[in-house]
C-alpha positions as CSV (number, residue, x, y, z in Angstrom):
1,M,12.6,29.8,3.5
2,N,14.1,26.9,3.6
3,T,12.8,23.1,3.6
4,G,15.4,20.8,5.5
5,S,16.8,19.6,2.2
6,E,19.9,21.0,3.5
7,L,19.6,18.7,7.0
8,R,18.2,15.8,4.8
9,E,21.5,15.8,2.4
10,N,23.5,15.6,5.4
11,L,21.9,12.8,7.9
12,D,25.0,10.9,7.7
13,K,26.7,13.7,10.5
14,L,23.4,13.4,12.6
15,H,25.0,12.1,16.2
16,T,24.0,12.4,19.9
17,T,26.0,12.0,22.9
18,E,25.2,9.9,25.8
19,L,23.3,11.9,27.5
20,G,21.6,13.0,24.9
21,V,20.3,9.0,23.6
22,V,19.2,8.7,27.6
23,R,17.2,12.0,27.2
24,I,15.6,11.1,24.0
25,K,14.7,7.8,24.9
26,R,12.5,9.0,28.2
27,N,11.3,12.1,26.3
28,L,10.0,9.6,23.6
29,S,9.0,6.5,26.1
30,L,11.6,4.5,23.1
31,D,12.1,1.1,22.8
32,T,15.9,1.5,20.7
33,D,19.1,2.0,21.4
34,D,19.8,3.2,17.7
35,V,18.0,6.6,18.4
36,V,20.2,7.9,15.7
37,G,18.9,5.7,13.4
38,W,15.3,6.4,15.0
39,C,15.6,10.2,13.9
40,K,16.8,9.5,10.6
41,T,14.2,7.4,9.8
42,K,11.5,10.3,11.2
43,I,13.6,12.9,9.7
44,D,14.0,11.0,6.2
45,S,10.4,10.5,5.9
46,S,8.1,12.4,3.4
47,N,5.4,14.0,5.5
48,A,8.7,15.6,8.5
49,V,8.0,19.1,8.6
50,I,11.5,20.4,9.1
51,E,11.9,23.9,9.7
52,R,15.3,26.1,11.1
53,N,15.2,28.8,13.7
54,G,18.5,30.3,14.6
55,K,21.0,27.6,15.3
56,N,18.7,24.2,15.8
57,W,16.6,22.5,13.6
58,Y,13.5,21.7,14.6
59,V,11.9,18.4,12.7
60,N,8.1,17.9,13.6
61,I,6.7,14.5,13.2
62,D,4.7,11.9,14.3
63,N,3.1,14.3,17.2
64,C,7.1,14.6,18.3
65,I,9.7,17.5,17.5
66,I,13.6,16.5,17.4
67,T,15.7,19.3,18.1
68,I,19.2,19.3,16.1
69,N,22.4,21.6,16.4
70,A,22.0,23.4,12.4
71,Y,26.1,23.4,12.4
72,S,27.1,20.6,14.6
73,Y,24.3,17.9,13.4
74,T,24.0,17.4,17.0
75,V,20.8,15.6,18.1
76,I,20.0,18.1,21.2
77,T,16.8,16.5,22.4
78,A,13.3,14.9,20.8
79,H,10.0,15.4,22.9
80,K,6.1,14.7,22.9
81,I,4.0,17.5,21.7
82,K,1.7,18.3,24.6
83,K,-1.9,18.8,23.5
């Protein structure tokens, strides 16, 4: 089982598209323009649960899930966990 160490080791490669920024800010109601920096902080947190499923990494933290492409390190989307 991969614990996300590969993702954490490659945080410097993390990026997203302009549409990704808009989508993530909307889905999480974020107030920051540095969405990638926000995601890096969350991923690097000790209580982040990281798992890889197929071509994507899924990071579960603070009631949200961040989806990242495992090959390009593109943050695809993030959304709140519905209860």
